[in-house]
PAZAPA-4460 file (N, C-alpha, C; in steps of 0.05 Angstrom, whole numbers, plus 32768, in hexadecimal, padded with zeros to 4 digits):
% residues 68
    n_x    n_y    n_z   ca_x   ca_y   ca_z    c_x    c_y    c_z   seq   type   mol
   91D2   8424   8A17   91BE   8432   8A1A   91B9   8449   8A03     1      X     A
   91D3   8455   89FF   91D1   846C   89EC   91CF   8460   89D0     2      X     A
   91D7   844A   89CB   91D7   843C   89B1   91B9   8439   89AC     3      X     A
   91A9   842D   89C0   918B   8424   89BD   917F   8440   89BA     4      X     A
   9185   8454   89C6   9176   846E   89C4   9178   847A   89A8     5      X     A
   9192   8479   899C   9198   8481   8983   9188   8470   896D     6      X     A
   9184   845A   8971   9177   8447   895D   9159   8450   895D     7      X     A
   914C   8451   8977   9132   8458   8978   912B   8474   896A     8      X     A
   913D   848C   8973   913E   84A3   8965   913E   84A2   8947     9      X     A
   9152   8492   893D   9155   8493   8920   913E   8483   8914    10      X     A
   9131   8470   891E   9118   8463   8915   9100   8474   8914    11      X     A
   90FD   8484   892A   90EA   8499   892A   90ED   84AD   8915    12      X     A
   9105   84B8   8912   910A   84CC   88FC   9104   84C1   88DF    13      X     A
   910E   84A7   88DA   9109   849D   88C1   90E9   8497   88BB    14      X     A
   90DD   848E   88D0   90C0   8489   88CE   90B4   84A3   88C8    15      X     A
   90B5   84BA   88D7   90AB   84D2   88D2   90B0   84DB   88B7    16      X     A
   90C7   84DA   88AC   90CD   84E4   8892   90BC   84D3   887C    17      X     A
   90B7   84BA   887D   90AB   84AC   886E   908E   84B3   886E    18      X     A
   9085   84B5   8887   9066   84BD   8889   9060   84D9   887E    19      X     A
   9074   84E8   8880   9070   8502   8877   906E   8504   8858    20      X     A
   907F   84F5   8849   9080   84F4   882E   9069   84E7   8824    21      X     A
   905D   84D1   8833   9049   84C2   8826   902C   84D6   8829    22      X     A
   902B   84E8   883A   9015   84F5   883A   9016   8511   8830    23      X     A
   902A   8516   881C   902D   852C   880C   9013   8532   87FC    24      X     A
   900D   8549   87F8   8FF2   8550   87EB   8FFC   8567   87D3    25      X     A
   8FEA   8564   87C1   8FED   8576   87AB   8FD4   857A   879A    26      X     A
   8FD1   8592   878E   8FBA   8593   877C   8FBE   8588   8764    27      X     A
   8FA9   8579   875A   8FA9   8567   8746   8F92   856F   872D    28      X     A
   8F99   8569   8714   8F8A   8573   86FF   8F8F   8562   86E6    29      X     A
   8F7C   8564   86D3   8F80   8557   86BA   8F73   8569   86A4    30      X     A
   8F81   8563   868C   8F79   8575   8676   8F64   8565   8662    31      X     A
   8F4E   8571   865C   8F38   856B   864D   8F2B   8580   863A    32      X     A
   8F33   8579   8622   8F29   8588   860B   8F37   85A5   860E    33      X     A
   8F4D   85A3   8618   8F5B   85C3   8618   8F56   85CE   8632    34      X     A
   8F44   85C2   8644   8F3F   85D3   865B   8F4D   85C3   8674    35      X     A
   8F56   85D0   8688   8F62   85C1   86A2   8F4B   85BA   86B3    36      X     A
   8F48   85A4   86B9   8F32   859B   86CD   8F40   8595   86E9    37      X     A
   8F39   85A2   86FF   8F42   85A4   8715   8F37   8589   8724    38      X     A
   8F49   8575   8735   8F3D   8563   8743   8F40   8569   8760    39      X     A
   8F4B   8581   8768   8F4D   858B   8786   8F69   857E   878F    40      X     A
   8F6D   8583   87A8   8F86   8577   87B8   8F82   855A   87BD    41      X     A
   8F99   854A   87B5   8F97   852D   87BB   8FAE   852A   87CB    42      X     A
   8FB0   8512   87DB   8FC6   850D   87EC   8FCE   84F2   87EB    43      X     A
   8FE7   84ED   87F1   8FF4   84D2   87F7   8FEC   84BC   87DF    44      X     A
   8FE1   84A6   87E8   8FD8   8491   87D4   8FC5   849A   87C0    45      X     A
   8FB1   84A9   87C7   8FA1   84B3   87B3   8FAA   84C1   879E    46      X     A
   8FBD   84D4   87A3   8FCC   84E7   8791   8FDE   84D2   877E    47      X     A
   8FEA   84BD   878C   8FFB   84AB   8779   8FEE   849A   8768    48      X     A
   8FD4   8491   8772   8FC4   8480   8760   8FB8   8491   8749    49      X     A
   8FAF   84AA   874F   8FA5   84B9   873A   8FBD   84C0   8725    50      X     A
   8FD3   84C4   872C   8FE9   84CC   871A   8FEE   84B1   8709    51      X     A
   8FEF   849A   8718   8FF8   847F   870A   8FE0   8474   86F6    52      X     A
   8FCA   8476   86FE   8FAF   846D   86EF   8FA1   8482   86DF    53      X     A
   8FA3   849B   86E4   8F92   84AE   86D8   8F78   84B2   86E3    54      X     A
   8F67   84C4   86D5   8F4B   84C6   86DC   8F38   84BE   86C6    55      X     A
   8F26   84B2   86CB   8F0F   84AA   86B7   8EF6   84B2   86BF    56      X     A
   8EE8   84BF   86AB   8ECB   84C5   86AD   8EBD   84BA   8694    57      X     A
   8EA7   84C6   8691   8E96   84B8   867B   8E9E   84BD   865F    58      X     A
   8EB1   84D1   865C   8EBC   84D8   8641   8ED8   84CC   863C    59      X     A
   8EE4   84BF   864F   8EFD   84B4   8649   8F11   84B2   8662    60      X     A
   8F28   84AC   865C   8F3B   84AA   8670   8F52   84C4   866F    61      X     A
   8F5E   84CD   8682   8F6F   84E5   8680   8F86   84E1   8694    62      X     A
   8F9D   84EC   868A   8FB5   84EC   8699   8FB1   8503   86AE    63      X     A
   8FB5   84FD   86C6   8FB7   850F   86DE   8FD1   851A   86E4    64      X     A
   8FD0   8534   86EA   8FEA   8543   86F2   8FE6   854F   870D    65      X     A
   8FFB   8549   871E   8FF7   8557   873A   9010   8563   873E    66      X     A
   9010   857D   8749   9026   858A   874F   9032   8584   876A    67      X     A
   904E   857E   8767   905B   8571   8780   906F   858A   878C    68      X     A
***
């Protein structure tokens, strides 16, 4: 019984830790013509995708930086 309870509590702890990390948020921006353009606060998958793929508008594609 104690072993089962320990396994369950350990699983809950690991799941909670992973879920918290995934939903981490940060302010993101990109640099355009010497100016820092704010994109606002982004979280989780959206933040990771912006950092990986950058931001594209009608004038070009830009590298996105998010504070962690």
